[in-house]
C-alpha positions as CSV (number, residue, x, y, z in Angstrom):
1,M,1.1,29.5,0.3
2,F,2.6,26.7,-1.9
3,G,1.9,24.0,0.2
4,H,-1.8,25.1,0.7
5,C,-2.6,25.4,-2.8
6,V,-1.1,21.5,-3.0
7,S,-3.2,20.5,0.4
8,V,-6.8,21.7,-1.7
9,Y,-6.0,21.0,-5.2
10,F,-4.5,17.1,-3.9
11,A,-7.1,17.1,-1.0
12,D,-9.4,14.2,-2.1
13,A,-6.0,11.4,-2.3
14,L,-4.2,13.4,0.4
15,E,-7.1,12.7,2.9
16,K,-7.1,9.2,1.8
17,H,-4.2,8.6,2.4
18,A,-3.0,10.6,5.6
19,G,-1.5,7.9,7.2
20,A,0.6,6.3,4.7
21,I,2.1,10.1,3.8
22,Q,2.4,10.6,7.3
23,E,4.4,7.2,8.4
24,C,6.8,7.9,5.2
25,G,7.5,11.7,6.2
26,G,5.8,13.5,3.1
27,N,5.1,17.0,3.9
28,V,2.6,18.9,2.1
29,N,3.5,22.1,3.4
30,N,7.1,21.6,1.5
31,G,5.4,20.8,-2.1
32,L,4.2,17.6,-3.5
33,A,7.4,16.9,-4.7
34,D,8.4,16.1,-0.9
35,V,5.4,13.7,-0.7
36,T,6.1,12.3,-4.0
37,G,9.9,11.5,-3.3
38,K,9.2,10.0,-0.1
39,L,6.7,7.2,-1.0
40,D,9.0,5.1,-2.1
41,R,9.4,4.0,1.7
42,L,6.0,2.7,1.6
43,P,5.5,-0.7,0.5
44,A,5.0,-0.7,-3.6
45,S,1.4,-1.3,-3.8
46,K,0.7,1.3,-1.6
47,K,2.7,4.0,-3.7
48,A,1.3,2.7,-6.5
49,E,-2.0,3.4,-5.4
50,I,-1.3,7.0,-4.2
51,E,0.4,7.8,-7.6
52,A,-2.8,6.4,-9.4
53,D,-4.9,9.2,-7.0
54,I,-2.4,12.0,-7.5
55,A,-2.7,11.3,-11.1
56,S,-6.2,10.9,-11.5
57,L,-6.3,14.6,-10.1
58,L,-3.7,15.9,-12.2
59,R,-5.9,14.6,-15.4
60,Q,-9.1,16.1,-13.7
61,G,-7.7,19.4,-13.8
62,S,-6.0,19.1,-16.6
63,W,-7.3,22.1,-17.8
64,L,-5.3,24.4,-15.1
65,G,-2.3,24.2,-17.8
66,D,-4.9,25.2,-20.9
67,G,-4.2,28.8,-21.9
């Protein structure tokens, strides 16, 4: 279920960068850390673009942690 939650929450970024994520060997089914941990295998500019898109989605959903 964890991988599914990640794939839904970060769908915009994951779909936008699906080719690059596949190229570097990231697997959302293993969690977001697996994806972000493998971004170093990409050119720095692409890594930064993906990280920025993920960070943007995190900021948009920051209400999830407010209790």
